[in-house]
C-alpha positions as CSV (number, residue, x, y, z in Angstrom):
1,X,101.1,100.5,114.6
2,X,102.4,102.4,111.1
3,X,106.0,100.6,110.5
4,X,106.6,103.3,108.0
5,X,106.1,105.8,110.3
6,X,108.0,104.1,113.0
7,X,111.3,103.5,110.2
8,X,111.2,107.4,109.5
9,X,111.0,108.2,113.2
10,X,114.4,105.8,113.6
11,X,115.9,107.0,110.6
12,X,115.7,110.5,111.2
13,X,116.8,110.5,114.9
14,X,119.8,107.6,113.7
15,X,120.3,110.2,110.2
16,X,120.2,107.3,108.4
17,X,121.1,107.8,104.3
18,X,118.5,105.4,102.3
19,X,121.9,103.0,101.3
20,X,122.5,102.6,105.4
21,X,118.7,101.6,105.5
22,X,118.9,99.2,102.5
23,X,122.2,97.7,104.4
24,X,120.7,97.4,107.8
25,X,117.6,95.4,106.4
26,X,119.7,92.9,104.4
27,X,122.2,92.8,107.6
28,X,119.4,91.6,108.8
29,X,118.5,89.0,106.7
30,X,116.0,90.4,103.9
31,X,117.8,91.8,100.6
32,X,116.0,95.4,99.7
33,X,117.0,97.8,97.0
34,X,117.6,101.3,97.7
35,X,114.6,101.7,94.8
36,X,112.4,100.2,97.8
37,X,113.8,102.1,100.6
38,X,112.9,104.9,98.7
39,X,108.8,104.1,98.5
40,X,108.9,103.0,102.4
41,X,110.2,106.8,103.0
42,X,107.8,108.7,100.5
43,X,104.5,110.0,101.8
44,X,101.9,108.2,101.6
45,X,99.9,110.8,98.8
46,X,103.7,111.0,96.7
47,X,102.7,110.1,92.9
48,X,104.1,110.5,89.8
49,X,103.2,109.8,85.6
50,X,103.3,106.5,84.5
51,X,106.0,106.1,81.6
52,X,107.5,103.8,79.0
53,X,105.9,101.1,77.4
54,X,103.3,99.7,80.0
55,X,99.2,100.2,80.5
56,X,99.7,102.6,83.0
57,X,101.3,105.1,80.7
58,X,100.1,108.5,81.3
59,X,97.9,108.2,84.3
60,X,98.9,109.1,88.3
61,X,100.9,106.0,90.1
62,X,101.7,106.0,93.5
63,X,105.3,106.3,94.5
64,X,105.4,104.8,98.0
65,X,105.1,101.9,99.1
66,X,104.5,100.0,102.7
67,X,107.1,98.0,104.9
68,X,106.2,94.5,105.4
69,X,106.4,93.1,108.8
70,X,109.4,90.8,107.8
71,X,111.5,93.5,106.2
72,X,110.9,95.7,109.4
73,X,112.0,93.3,111.5
74,X,114.9,92.6,109.5
75,X,115.8,96.4,110.0
76,X,115.7,96.3,113.5
77,X,117.7,92.7,113.9
78,X,120.4,94.5,111.1
79,X,120.8,97.6,113.0
80,X,123.0,96.5,115.9
81,X,125.8,94.9,113.8
82,X,125.6,98.0,111.6
83,X,125.9,100.2,114.5
84,X,128.9,98.6,115.9
85,X,130.3,98.3,112.4
86,X,130.3,101.9,112.3
87,X,132.0,102.0,116.4
88,X,134.8,99.8,114.7
89,X,135.4,101.6,111.8
90,X,135.4,104.9,113.7
């Protein structure tokens, strides 16, 4: 099972923003950045030109990232308390 696809389906169904996903995963016990979440939600073929001072400057690099099982588990654990906090603030 592709966990990135599962995350995309859930985030689409719940209309989650990248910042929401980062907050949910952090609530689940794994701190992640919005940048890392961006990589999870990008297509597998997403690339860009590398820039800067690295040896890769000028070459095409991947922009997508694979969510690992621990990160996806943290998303699942953090989802309920995050949803409950929305209900309390509504």
